[in-house]
C-alpha positions, -999 to +999 in steps of 0.1 A: -590-355+647-621-336+659-612-337+696-587-308+695-605-289+667-620-255+675-658-257+681-665-239+648-645-266+628-651-297+649-680-311+629-661-306+597-631-325+611-652-354+622-671-357+589-638-354+569-622-380+591-651-405+587-651-400+550-613-406+548-616-437+570-643-450+547-623-445+515-592-460+532-610-492+541-628-496+508-596-492+488-577-515+511-602-543+505-593-540+468-555-537+472-548-561+500-556-591+479-534-577+451-504-570+474-506-603+493-490-633+477-519-655+489-543-633+469-567-631+498-580-603+520-559-596+551-579-583+580-548-569+596-543-547+565-580-536+567-577-528+604-545-508+599-560-490+569-588-479+591-564-460+613-542-449+584-572-431+568-575-410+600-538-403+601-537-393+565-565-366+568-553-354+603-537-321+593-564-312+569-595-326+587-608-292+599-602-274+566-627-268+538-621-298+516-647-315+494-662-348+506-648-364+474-614-351+484-617-366+519-627-400+504-599-397+478-573-391+506-585-423+522-583-441+488-547-431+485-535-435+521-551-469+528-534-487+499-501-469+505-502-481+541-510-516+530-482-515+505-458-503+532-468-532+554-464-557+525-432-544+510-414-516+530-415-533+564-399-565+552-373-545+533-364-525+563-361-556+584-340-575+558-317-547+547-315-524+577-319-550+605-347-530+621-378-548+634-410-527+634-430-549+658-459-525+661-461-514+625-454-477+634-437-470+601-466-483+580-494-472+602-482-438+614-450-429+596-459-432+559-496-421+563-485-392+586-459-380+561-486-381+533-510-364+557-485-336+562-482-331+524-520-332+521-521-305+548-496-283+528-518-287+497-550-279+516-536-248+532-522-236+498-557-239+484-573-220+513-582-183+508-598-157+529-628-155+505-634-193+510-633-193+548-644-158+557-622-134+576-628-148+611-623-185+604-594-177+580-576-158+608-582-187+632-570-214+609-543-196+589-523-178+615-495-170+590-519-158+563-511-166+527-477-181+538-493-208+559-485-236+535-448-228+538-450-231+576-469-264+572-441-277+548-414-266+573-432-284+601-435-316+580-397-315+574-389-308+610-412-335+622-396-360+598-361-350+610-371-354+646-387-388+640-356-400+621-331-387+646-350-400+676-357-434+660-320-439+652-310-427+687-335-451+704-324-480+682-288-473+691-296-472+728-316-504+726-288-522+708-263-511+734-284-521+764-300-553+754-288-587+744-293-601+709-326-619+702-323-656+704-343-681+683-350-704+712-365-698+746-391-672+737-415-685+764-389-686+791-394-654+812-364-663+835-340-647+810-355-613+815-376-614+847-375-627+883-396-658+882-411-670+914-411-708+918 
């Protein structure tokens, strides 16, 4: 999150990201054992929550937010990502027939959407008196209407993701054969295998 931030906001972006990551991991340790039927910690959930905390704070990382707010964002995004892995992903596979093999929906989609909404809230709270005229002009290019532009971009991004996801799924279904239950380790079905 701090790599593309302006030099005047880079340190703030890094600190807010680390705080959000911390909150995300801590909250996930609590919730993973609640969400999982085994009632044990899932390290996969914790690893994914680590990334989800960074995704959730992404649009607001370089803005003036309190450290407690950054940690709170992680406390929200981590468990939501974990719940998505535990409940939404199996539901999508069962009811829609879509397999999210890389966890994109739960790791980037849901936390990214929440991060977009967090960005809208953070920009709505930003004022010129808080940031000073120079930084405010740099971060809030649309002035006091910036939050509406943020919200429009969240909606546009969601629409692009939905349309492109459906289009790619349709192309894959047209161009590949159905998945079989046997022969998963037989590369000859899909590759030239030298003997």
